Residue frames relative to the residue before (quaternion, step in Angstrom):
aa qw qx qy qz dx dy dz
M 1.0000 0.0000 0.0000 0.0000 0.00 0.00 0.00
D 0.4416 -0.7162 0.4716 0.2639 3.57 -0.76 0.96
P 0.5043 -0.6561 0.4590 0.3235 3.59 -1.01 0.77
E 0.5873 -0.5563 0.4466 0.3823 3.51 -1.26 0.44
P 0.4504 -0.6826 0.4876 0.3057 3.63 -0.84 0.84
H 0.4497 -0.6755 0.5163 0.2738 3.52 -1.17 0.70
E 0.5387 -0.5974 0.4769 0.3541 3.53 -1.20 0.54
P 0.5042 -0.6290 0.4810 0.3445 3.63 -0.93 0.77
P 0.5093 -0.6589 0.4529 0.3184 3.60 -1.00 0.78
P 0.5654 -0.5823 0.4382 0.3862 3.59 -1.14 0.45
V 0.1392 -0.7730 0.6133 0.0830 3.57 -1.11 0.68
R 0.6680 -0.5628 0.3289 0.3589 3.51 -1.26 0.47
M 0.7900 0.0865 -0.0242 0.6065 3.58 1.10 -0.67
T 0.7329 -0.3314 0.2951 0.5156 3.55 -1.26 -0.23
P 0.4872 -0.6972 0.4242 0.3108 3.63 -0.64 1.02
F 0.3508 -0.7020 0.5799 0.2187 3.54 -1.07 0.81
V 0.7698 0.1428 -0.0770 0.6173 3.57 1.17 -0.65
E 0.0097 -0.7907 0.6112 -0.0326 3.56 -0.83 1.06
V 0.0569 -0.7652 0.6412 -0.0082 3.54 -0.83 1.11
A 0.0027 0.8335 -0.5487 0.0647 3.59 -0.54 1.15
G 0.8677 -0.1099 0.0458 0.4826 3.56 -0.63 1.18
V 0.2866 0.8068 -0.4727 0.2087 3.57 1.05 0.79
Y 0.0594 -0.7707 0.6344 -0.0018 3.52 -1.04 0.97
K 0.0818 0.7738 -0.6273 0.0325 3.57 -1.17 0.64
S 0.0323 -0.8027 0.5950 -0.0234 3.55 -0.78 1.10
F 0.1710 -0.7301 0.6502 0.1225 3.51 -1.31 0.52
G 0.7775 -0.1487 0.0449 0.6094 3.53 0.03 1.31
P 0.8222 -0.1958 0.1476 0.5137 3.60 -0.81 -0.98
V 0.5972 0.5867 -0.3547 0.4164 3.60 1.27 -0.21
H 0.2200 -0.7654 0.5948 0.1097 3.57 -0.70 1.12
A 0.1846 -0.8387 0.5048 0.0871 3.58 0.12 1.30
V 0.7692 0.0508 -0.0152 0.6368 3.57 1.07 -0.80
A 0.0528 -0.8500 0.5218 -0.0500 3.56 -0.54 1.18
G 0.8435 -0.1887 0.0775 0.4969 3.57 0.16 1.29
V 0.2521 0.8010 -0.5023 0.2062 3.56 0.81 1.00
D 0.0766 -0.7398 0.6671 0.0422 3.53 -1.13 0.85
L 0.1469 0.7844 -0.5842 0.1475 3.56 -0.82 1.00
A 0.0267 -0.7884 0.6145 0.0117 3.57 -1.06 0.76
L 0.1379 -0.7739 0.6157 0.0542 3.55 -1.01 0.93
G 0.3030 -0.7742 0.5332 0.1564 3.54 -0.75 1.07
A 0.7012 -0.4598 0.3407 0.4252 3.54 -1.30 0.25
G 0.8501 0.1517 -0.1340 0.4862 3.55 -0.85 1.02
E 0.4754 0.6739 -0.4526 0.3393 3.63 1.19 0.05
F 0.1798 -0.7280 0.6495 0.1259 3.54 -1.23 0.63
V 0.0063 -0.8431 0.5297 -0.0926 3.54 -0.17 1.38
A 0.2550 -0.7511 0.5913 0.1457 3.55 -1.02 0.87
L 0.1666 -0.7345 0.6499 0.1023 3.53 -1.02 0.89
L 0.0583 -0.8614 0.5010 -0.0596 3.51 -0.09 1.40
G 0.3608 0.7197 -0.5432 0.2383 3.55 -0.98 0.86
P 0.6034 -0.5687 0.4084 0.3817 3.58 -1.22 0.33
N 0.6652 -0.4358 0.3895 0.4645 3.54 -1.31 0.06
G 0.7739 0.3053 -0.2468 0.4970 3.55 -0.92 0.92
A 0.4813 0.6848 -0.4351 0.3318 3.59 1.27 0.02
G 0.5634 -0.5948 0.3949 0.4158 3.59 1.18 -0.51
K 0.3897 0.7547 -0.4608 0.2572 3.59 1.30 0.03
T 0.7095 0.4536 -0.2764 0.4630 3.58 0.73 -1.03
T 0.6234 0.5326 -0.3458 0.4562 3.60 0.99 -0.74
L 0.6538 0.4960 -0.3101 0.4799 3.58 0.94 -0.85
A 0.6538 0.5109 -0.3166 0.4597 3.59 0.92 -0.89
E 0.6780 0.4963 -0.3001 0.4517 3.60 0.93 -0.83
M 0.6149 0.5069 -0.3554 0.4885 3.60 1.16 -0.44
I 0.6319 0.5080 -0.3322 0.4819 3.58 1.03 -0.72
E 0.6696 0.5080 -0.2788 0.4646 3.58 1.08 -0.80
G 0.4915 -0.6668 0.4331 0.3552 3.59 1.20 -0.35
I 0.4604 0.6775 -0.4527 0.3524 3.58 1.27 0.17
L 0.7701 0.1963 -0.1016 0.5984 3.58 1.06 -0.83
V 0.3298 -0.7214 0.5762 0.1968 3.55 -1.23 0.58
P 0.4672 -0.6818 0.4737 0.3041 3.64 -0.77 0.92
D 0.4984 -0.6129 0.5168 0.3299 3.54 -1.21 0.56
R 0.7787 -0.0270 0.0483 0.6250 3.53 1.12 -0.83
G 0.6829 0.4792 -0.3481 0.4276 3.55 -1.20 0.41
Q 0.3358 -0.7500 0.5456 0.1645 3.54 -1.30 0.09
I 0.1354 -0.7569 0.6350 0.0745 3.51 -1.18 0.72
R 0.0322 -0.7843 0.6195 -0.0061 3.55 -0.87 1.02
I 0.0903 -0.7727 0.6280 0.0212 3.54 -0.98 0.96
L 0.8237 -0.0199 -0.0496 0.5644 3.53 -0.70 1.14
G 0.7084 -0.4857 0.2379 0.4535 3.55 1.13 0.79
R 0.7113 0.4176 -0.2484 0.5079 3.60 1.27 0.00
T 0.3939 -0.6690 0.5708 0.2673 3.53 -1.23 0.57
W 0.6490 -0.5099 0.3799 0.4178 3.55 -1.25 0.26
A 0.6312 0.5364 -0.3374 0.4473 3.58 1.06 -0.68
E 0.6960 0.4878 -0.2741 0.4500 3.57 1.09 -0.69
G 0.8489 0.0218 0.0470 0.5260 3.60 0.94 -0.78
E 0.0111 0.8488 -0.5284 0.0136 3.57 0.78 0.98
R 0.6715 0.5124 -0.3212 0.4282 3.60 0.80 -0.94
E 0.6773 0.4891 -0.2910 0.4662 3.59 0.91 -0.91
L 0.6714 0.4999 -0.3069 0.4529 3.56 0.96 -0.80
R 0.6000 0.5483 -0.3632 0.4555 3.61 1.08 -0.63
Q 0.6609 0.4976 -0.2987 0.4759 3.55 1.10 -0.68
A 0.7268 0.4671 -0.2338 0.4460 3.56 1.12 -0.67
I 0.7078 0.4475 -0.2438 0.4892 3.61 1.23 -0.36
G 0.1434 -0.7510 0.6370 0.0985 3.54 -1.19 0.71
L 0.1447 -0.8045 0.5745 0.0423 3.57 -0.98 0.88
S 0.0356 0.7524 -0.6577 -0.0005 3.54 -1.12 0.78
L 0.1844 -0.8339 0.5181 0.0455 3.56 -0.45 1.25
Q 0.7348 -0.3962 0.3006 0.4611 3.56 -1.34 0.01
E 0.7941 -0.0189 0.0448 0.6058 3.56 1.03 -0.81
T 0.0873 -0.7921 0.6039 0.0152 3.56 -0.80 1.05
K 0.2878 -0.7712 0.5491 0.1448 3.58 -0.79 1.05
F 0.0261 -0.7674 0.6406 -0.0042 3.55 -0.90 1.04
S 0.6092 -0.5258 0.4328 0.4062 3.57 -1.27 0.29
D 0.4880 -0.7164 0.4181 0.2715 3.56 -0.68 1.13
R 0.7847 0.3362 -0.1683 0.4928 3.59 0.90 -0.92
V 0.5032 0.5459 -0.4780 0.4693 3.52 0.97 1.02
T 0.4523 -0.7104 0.4662 0.2710 3.58 -0.89 0.85
V 0.6786 -0.4663 0.3730 0.4277 3.54 -1.33 0.24
E 0.6731 0.4944 -0.3020 0.4595 3.58 0.86 -0.92
E 0.6621 0.5060 -0.3127 0.4558 3.59 0.90 -0.88
T 0.6309 0.5394 -0.3308 0.4489 3.59 1.03 -0.80
L 0.6992 0.4559 -0.2785 0.4751 3.59 0.82 -0.96
C 0.6322 0.5223 -0.3381 0.4617 3.61 1.04 -0.70
L 0.6197 0.5506 -0.3374 0.4461 3.56 1.03 -0.78
F 0.7127 0.4421 -0.2652 0.4757 3.58 0.81 -0.96
A 0.5923 0.5408 -0.3710 0.4680 3.60 1.10 -0.56
T 0.6427 0.5307 -0.3170 0.4526 3.57 0.99 -0.85
L 0.6252 0.5527 -0.3412 0.4328 3.59 1.02 -0.80
Y 0.7187 0.3875 -0.2378 0.5261 3.58 1.17 -0.52
G 0.5386 -0.6565 0.3856 0.3608 3.55 1.26 0.23
L 0.4838 0.6702 -0.4197 0.3750 3.56 1.22 0.55
P 0.5299 -0.6501 0.4396 0.3216 3.61 -1.10 0.58
R 0.6902 -0.4691 0.3637 0.4138 3.55 -1.33 0.28
S 0.5891 0.6017 -0.3660 0.3961 3.58 1.06 -0.68
R 0.6173 0.5353 -0.3479 0.4597 3.60 1.09 -0.65
A 0.6366 0.5199 -0.3279 0.4658 3.61 0.98 -0.78
L 0.6588 0.4987 -0.3056 0.4731 3.59 0.97 -0.84
E 0.6204 0.5436 -0.3372 0.4537 3.58 1.06 -0.74
V 0.6664 0.4951 -0.2950 0.4731 3.58 0.93 -0.91
M 0.6275 0.5453 -0.3316 0.4460 3.55 0.97 -0.84
A 0.6595 0.4895 -0.3026 0.4836 3.58 1.02 -0.79
E 0.6392 0.5436 -0.3257 0.4357 3.58 0.96 -0.87
L 0.7498 0.3977 -0.2013 0.4889 3.58 1.04 -0.81
G 0.4890 -0.6946 0.4192 0.3204 3.58 1.22 0.15
L 0.4797 0.6788 -0.4243 0.3593 3.58 1.08 0.73
E 0.3389 0.7737 -0.4880 0.2203 3.62 1.22 0.18
E 0.6633 0.5116 -0.3122 0.4481 3.59 0.96 -0.83
K 0.7108 0.4099 -0.2407 0.5186 3.59 1.23 -0.45
S 0.3076 0.8054 -0.4770 0.1705 3.60 1.23 0.16
K 0.7617 0.3477 -0.1867 0.5139 3.60 0.99 -0.80
S 0.5018 0.6546 -0.4277 0.3697 3.60 1.24 0.14
Y 0.4805 -0.6352 0.5168 0.3139 3.54 -1.08 0.73
V 0.6091 -0.5660 0.4140 0.3705 3.57 -1.14 0.65
M 0.6239 0.5740 -0.3313 0.4142 3.58 1.04 -0.80
N 0.7119 0.4500 -0.2532 0.4759 3.59 1.17 -0.46
L 0.5095 0.6508 -0.4173 0.3777 3.58 1.26 0.12
S 0.4822 -0.6213 0.5234 0.3279 3.56 -1.21 0.51
G 0.7001 -0.4600 0.3310 0.4345 3.57 -1.28 0.17
G 0.6736 0.4968 -0.2946 0.4611 3.56 0.96 -0.84
Q 0.6428 0.5117 -0.3154 0.4749 3.59 1.07 -0.75
R 0.6226 0.5270 -0.3407 0.4676 3.59 1.05 -0.69
Q 0.6686 0.4922 -0.3078 0.4647 3.56 0.97 -0.80
R 0.6226 0.5132 -0.3456 0.4791 3.60 1.07 -0.62
L 0.6236 0.5170 -0.3373 0.4796 3.57 1.08 -0.70
A 0.6299 0.5246 -0.3312 0.4673 3.60 1.01 -0.80
L 0.6344 0.5139 -0.3270 0.4760 3.58 1.03 -0.75
G 0.6257 0.5493 -0.3303 0.4446 3.57 1.04 -0.81
V 0.6529 0.5028 -0.3030 0.4786 3.55 0.97 -0.88
A 0.6628 0.5275 -0.3006 0.4383 3.58 1.04 -0.81
V 0.7897 0.3247 -0.1655 0.4935 3.60 1.04 -0.69
V 0.3905 0.7594 -0.4655 0.2326 3.60 1.26 -0.08
H 0.7380 0.3994 -0.2219 0.4966 3.60 1.07 -0.71
R 0.4549 -0.7088 0.4285 0.3270 3.59 1.28 0.34
P 0.0119 0.8451 -0.5342 0.0178 3.61 0.61 1.06
K 0.4704 -0.6517 0.5159 0.2964 3.55 -1.22 0.52
V 0.7651 0.1742 -0.0972 0.6122 3.57 1.21 -0.58
L 0.0831 -0.7931 0.6034 0.0061 3.58 -0.81 1.05
I 0.0990 -0.7876 0.6076 0.0277 3.56 -0.86 1.03
L 0.0929 -0.7935 0.6013 -0.0120 3.53 -0.67 1.22
D 0.1039 -0.8215 0.5604 0.0167 3.60 -0.33 1.25
E 0.8108 -0.2707 0.1157 0.5059 3.55 -0.21 1.37
P 0.0791 0.8691 -0.4867 0.0397 3.63 0.81 0.91
T 0.7439 0.3913 -0.2424 0.4845 3.63 1.16 -0.31
T 0.3541 0.7440 -0.4981 0.2702 3.58 1.25 0.22
G 0.8175 0.2487 -0.1951 0.4815 3.57 -0.94 0.93
L 0.5872 0.5715 -0.3834 0.4262 3.60 1.22 -0.11
D 0.5076 -0.6177 0.4903 0.3471 3.57 -1.18 0.53
P 0.7077 -0.4893 0.2857 0.4221 3.61 -1.16 0.44
H 0.6491 0.5151 -0.3364 0.4474 3.61 0.96 -0.76
A 0.6716 0.4857 -0.2974 0.4740 3.59 0.91 -0.91
R 0.6201 0.5462 -0.3463 0.4441 3.57 1.04 -0.76
R 0.6832 0.4767 -0.2951 0.4678 3.60 0.92 -0.86
E 0.5846 0.5497 -0.3779 0.4617 3.60 1.12 -0.50
I 0.6419 0.5014 -0.3191 0.4846 3.58 1.02 -0.80
W 0.6197 0.5329 -0.3490 0.4584 3.60 0.99 -0.75
D 0.6396 0.5194 -0.3289 0.4615 3.60 0.94 -0.84
T 0.6405 0.5237 -0.3151 0.4650 3.57 1.02 -0.84
L 0.6781 0.4920 -0.2914 0.4617 3.58 0.92 -0.91
R 0.5977 0.5493 -0.3637 0.4570 3.59 1.07 -0.65
R 0.6631 0.4950 -0.3080 0.4695 3.58 0.97 -0.84
L 0.6648 0.5087 -0.3084 0.4518 3.58 1.01 -0.77
K 0.5567 0.6386 -0.3916 0.3590 3.62 1.12 -0.57
V 0.6392 0.5637 -0.3403 0.3973 3.57 1.04 -0.72
S 0.5531 0.6210 -0.3961 0.3893 3.62 1.23 -0.27
G 0.4531 -0.7143 0.4355 0.3079 3.61 1.21 -0.31
T 0.3936 0.7174 -0.4825 0.3124 3.60 1.26 0.29
T 0.4318 -0.6566 0.5500 0.2826 3.56 -1.04 0.78
T 0.0361 -0.8418 0.5358 -0.0547 3.58 -0.57 1.19
L 0.1124 -0.7510 0.6480 0.0587 3.53 -1.06 0.90
L 0.0885 -0.7977 0.5965 -0.0049 3.56 -0.68 1.18
T 0.1415 -0.7565 0.6303 0.1023 3.58 -0.72 1.01
T 0.1262 0.7978 -0.5733 0.1374 3.56 -0.88 0.94
H 0.2194 -0.7330 0.6091 0.2086 3.54 -1.28 0.27
Y 0.5229 0.6037 -0.4242 0.4267 3.56 1.25 0.42
M 0.4229 -0.7276 0.4844 0.2388 3.57 -0.53 1.19
E 0.6897 0.4971 -0.2937 0.4371 3.57 0.78 -1.03
E 0.6050 0.5681 -0.3510 0.4336 3.56 1.07 -0.75
A 0.6736 0.4866 -0.2908 0.4743 3.55 0.93 -0.91
E 0.6593 0.5181 -0.3132 0.4460 3.59 0.96 -0.85
V 0.7048 0.4968 -0.2656 0.4313 3.56 0.92 -0.99
L 0.8070 0.3800 -0.1531 0.4252 3.56 0.83 -1.03
C 0.8075 0.4042 -0.1492 0.4028 3.53 0.86 -0.95
E 0.4740 -0.6653 0.5150 0.2598 3.52 -1.22 0.74
R 0.7893 0.1252 -0.0464 0.5993 3.56 1.07 -0.76
I 0.1854 -0.7868 0.5843 0.0712 3.55 -1.01 0.86
V 0.1236 -0.7704 0.6236 0.0478 3.55 -0.92 0.99
I 0.1893 -0.7913 0.5752 0.0848 3.59 -0.61 1.14
M 0.0375 -0.8169 0.5731 -0.0529 3.55 -0.66 1.18
D 0.1211 0.7714 -0.6187 0.0865 3.58 -1.06 0.77
H 0.8479 0.0717 -0.0868 0.5180 3.56 -1.07 0.82
G 0.7363 -0.4726 0.2301 0.4261 3.56 0.93 0.95
R 0.7053 0.4247 -0.2535 0.5078 3.57 1.26 0.03
I 0.4309 -0.6534 0.5485 0.2940 3.55 -1.23 0.44
L 0.2825 -0.7870 0.5324 0.1321 3.55 -0.67 1.16
A 0.7794 -0.1516 0.1413 0.5913 3.58 1.00 -0.84
Q 0.0023 0.7961 -0.6049 -0.0181 3.56 -1.23 0.38
G 0.3676 0.6959 -0.5583 0.2625 3.53 -1.19 0.63
T 0.6558 -0.4244 0.3771 0.4976 3.57 -1.23 -0.24
L 0.6714 -0.4938 0.3517 0.4262 3.56 -1.23 0.39
D 0.6598 0.5041 -0.3148 0.4599 3.59 0.90 -0.86
D 0.6337 0.5336 -0.3261 0.4553 3.57 1.02 -0.83
L 0.6693 0.5158 -0.2940 0.4468 3.55 0.90 -1.00
L 0.6876 0.4815 -0.2889 0.4604 3.55 0.90 -0.94
S 0.6720 0.4908 -0.3090 0.4606 3.59 1.01 -0.75
R 0.7221 0.4453 -0.2504 0.4665 3.60 1.02 -0.79
H 0.8228 0.2542 -0.0934 0.4997 3.57 0.96 -0.88
G 0.5793 0.5932 -0.3864 0.4039 3.59 1.19 -0.36
R 0.1160 -0.7879 0.6026 0.0519 3.55 -1.11 0.70
G 0.8806 0.0604 -0.0509 0.4672 3.53 -0.60 1.13
D 0.5352 -0.5924 0.5038 0.3297 3.52 -1.41 -0.30
V 0.4033 -0.7202 0.5243 0.2093 3.55 -1.32 0.29
I 0.1127 -0.7221 0.6783 0.0759 3.52 -1.10 0.88
A 0.0902 -0.7994 0.5939 0.0122 3.58 -0.41 1.24
F 0.0290 0.8191 -0.5680 0.0755 3.58 -0.86 0.93
T 0.1884 -0.7331 0.6357 0.1512 3.53 -1.38 0.24
L 0.1925 -0.7767 0.5931 0.0886 3.55 -0.87 1.03
G 0.6051 -0.5805 0.4120 0.3565 3.55 -1.19 0.53
P 0.7180 -0.4569 0.3085 0.4248 3.61 -1.29 0.37
G 0.8386 0.2217 -0.1813 0.4634 3.53 -1.02 0.94
A 0.5679 0.6069 -0.3943 0.3921 3.59 1.22 -0.19
G 0.2673 -0.7629 0.5686 0.1523 3.57 -1.00 0.82
A 0.4318 -0.7152 0.4969 0.2348 3.54 -1.18 0.57
G 0.2819 0.8102 -0.4796 0.1847 3.59 1.26 0.22
P 0.6716 0.5145 -0.3282 0.4201 3.63 0.85 -0.82
L 0.6522 0.5276 -0.3182 0.4416 3.60 1.22 -0.31
R 0.5142 0.7026 -0.3980 0.2891 3.57 1.24 -0.38
D 0.7785 0.3448 -0.1928 0.4877 3.61 0.94 -0.75
L 0.2630 0.7534 -0.5515 0.2430 3.56 1.12 0.61
P 0.5438 -0.6308 0.4298 0.3488 3.64 -0.89 0.80
G 0.8483 0.2255 -0.1655 0.4495 3.55 -1.00 0.89
V 0.4566 0.6935 -0.4637 0.3092 3.64 1.21 -0.11
I 0.3094 -0.7584 0.5510 0.1594 3.57 -0.82 1.05
R 0.7879 -0.1099 0.0983 0.5978 3.57 0.96 -0.87
L 0.1240 -0.7571 0.6365 0.0793 3.53 -1.18 0.72
E 0.0280 -0.7579 0.6517 0.0118 3.55 -0.99 0.94
H 0.1232 0.7817 -0.6062 0.0790 3.56 -1.02 0.77
D 0.2058 -0.7520 0.6187 0.0962 3.54 -0.94 1.02
P 0.3289 -0.7868 0.4822 0.2007 3.63 -0.35 1.18
V 0.6005 0.5714 -0.3659 0.4231 3.58 1.18 -0.43
S 0.7706 0.3201 -0.1720 0.5236 3.59 0.79 -1.04
G 0.4176 -0.7137 0.4593 0.3245 3.55 1.20 -0.53
Q 0.5419 0.6387 -0.3954 0.3769 3.56 1.27 -0.14
G 0.0599 0.8030 -0.5898 0.0604 3.53 -1.04 0.79
R 0.1743 -0.7612 0.6151 0.1088 3.55 -1.35 0.28
L 0.1548 -0.7399 0.6467 0.1019 3.50 -1.15 0.77
L 0.1969 -0.7349 0.6358 0.1302 3.53 -0.96 0.90
V 0.0103 0.8279 -0.5549 0.0810 3.54 -0.53 1.23
P 0.6115 -0.5784 0.3765 0.3870 3.63 -1.11 0.50
D 0.8089 -0.0475 0.0910 0.5790 3.57 0.95 -0.83
I 0.4592 -0.7110 0.4598 0.2684 3.60 -0.69 1.09
L 0.6468 0.5506 -0.3405 0.4031 3.61 0.87 -0.91
T 0.6936 0.4481 -0.2679 0.4964 3.58 1.09 -0.71
S 0.7581 0.4469 -0.2119 0.4251 3.56 0.86 -1.04
L 0.5987 0.6061 -0.3762 0.3643 3.60 1.02 -0.68
P 0.6619 0.4854 -0.3383 0.4603 3.67 0.81 -0.80
L 0.6356 0.5242 -0.3261 0.4636 3.60 1.05 -0.75
F 0.6312 0.5294 -0.3186 0.4689 3.56 1.05 -0.86
Q 0.6903 0.4855 -0.2924 0.4498 3.59 0.80 -0.98
A 0.6447 0.5204 -0.3203 0.4593 3.55 1.02 -0.78
R 0.6672 0.4977 -0.3006 0.4655 3.58 0.95 -0.85
V 0.6229 0.5300 -0.3432 0.4619 3.60 0.99 -0.79
K 0.6774 0.4921 -0.2899 0.4635 3.59 0.92 -0.90
A 0.6740 0.5048 -0.2986 0.4491 3.57 0.93 -0.93
A 0.7223 0.4251 -0.2383 0.4907 3.59 1.04 -0.81
G 0.4164 -0.7312 0.4567 0.2888 3.60 1.23 -0.14
L 0.2955 0.7740 -0.5103 0.2306 3.57 1.10 0.67
P 0.4040 -0.7224 0.5055 0.2439 3.62 -0.89 0.91
L 0.0912 -0.8295 0.5509 0.0104 3.59 0.03 1.29
L 0.1609 -0.8227 0.5425 0.0543 3.58 -0.53 1.21
R 0.8023 0.0471 0.0071 0.5950 3.60 1.11 -0.64
L 0.0084 -0.7859 0.6182 -0.0089 3.54 -1.10 0.74
E 0.0604 0.7848 -0.6128 0.0707 3.58 -0.90 0.98
C 0.1249 -0.7749 0.6166 0.0605 3.55 -0.93 0.91
R 0.1391 0.8067 -0.5551 0.1475 3.60 -0.77 0.97
R 0.5746 -0.5248 0.4916 0.3909 3.46 -1.42 0.08
P 0.5850 -0.5880 0.4043 0.3855 3.63 -1.08 0.49
N 0.2192 -0.7537 0.6033 0.1411 3.56 -1.21 0.59
L 0.7666 -0.3718 0.2500 0.4600 3.57 -1.30 -0.13
D 0.6153 0.5473 -0.3425 0.4523 3.57 1.07 -0.72
D 0.6533 0.5017 -0.3094 0.4752 3.57 0.96 -0.85
L 0.6311 0.5423 -0.3256 0.4490 3.56 1.02 -0.81
F 0.6487 0.5158 -0.3186 0.4600 3.58 0.95 -0.87
V 0.6377 0.5195 -0.3226 0.4685 3.58 0.97 -0.85
D 0.6640 0.5218 -0.3012 0.4428 3.55 0.94 -0.93
M 0.7180 0.4600 -0.2488 0.4594 3.58 1.03 -0.80
T 0.8019 0.2977 -0.1273 0.5021 3.60 1.03 -0.79
G 0.4319 -0.7093 0.4567 0.3191 3.56 1.21 -0.39
R 0.7463 0.2913 -0.2016 0.5635 3.62 1.23 0.24
R 0.4795 -0.6541 0.5057 0.2941 3.51 -1.26 0.49
I 0.5550 -0.6524 0.4051 0.3197 3.53 -0.94 0.90
E 0.6659 0.5149 -0.3244 0.4314 3.60 0.99 -0.76
D 0.5687 0.5948 -0.3851 0.4177 3.60 1.21 -0.37
E 0.6831 0.4945 -0.2754 0.4614 3.57 1.25 -0.44
Q 0.5706 0.6247 -0.3887 0.3648 3.61 1.21 -0.22
């Protein structure tokens, strides 16, 4: 029996994107199982989850690439069946990997896509400046780094000033420096007021860029809200993060009073204790480490973050699924 659909969350204005009771299966795999989601005008929302959570399938249904098995998707008040041509003009897409002609320059690529929307060359040059690609204007696409290619893909996605922008894992496979360059670019684009949906499996990316975070797993939405809202509603306790020396086990820590969860990787030695209160639990932790003779190499006490919240809700770390 299918679960009761959840009520769409409140948004600040009339929703630009409405997803109501959407299902999508591929054979026996239920990729999206009864999702309700609403994006308001100008919102920047992260759809967060591991590979296989259903993020890309949901994004592709919003993009009009896939058709839901059940449910309805409305963008700017219209379904794809009602206004495909208008919606193509109103939406910008940037995917995990975008293929361009290798022997076409950055400037030529942006000018080509501007022309497809009936825009002048000046708009292409404007976008190139916004994305910090002016120095690469005469470079062939084949000579761009991974981060520069992704900035070019973003340029193509926003050249026509879309009202809705969908970014499907735009920093996957990039090194940390290139990823942060893309973040800087997205921060600058936020001021345009475009409604943006970002799918990602990077916790920090969602925290840094987005006003609202939607946590998705196994085709369903587990929780959504601002980071502070999520931590206050779903977070439990504080975190004691530690690293033990090679070969040391964390068994002596398992029966500490009040421990909510213990994680420990014997290979790296890294572990985390979720506890009700650091002030109460830290002295007990330190005493147990000393009594058991555990080689403690690192100790950090902190409030829970988005990564801790995901573990608490799913029982697994998001990076373990990549």
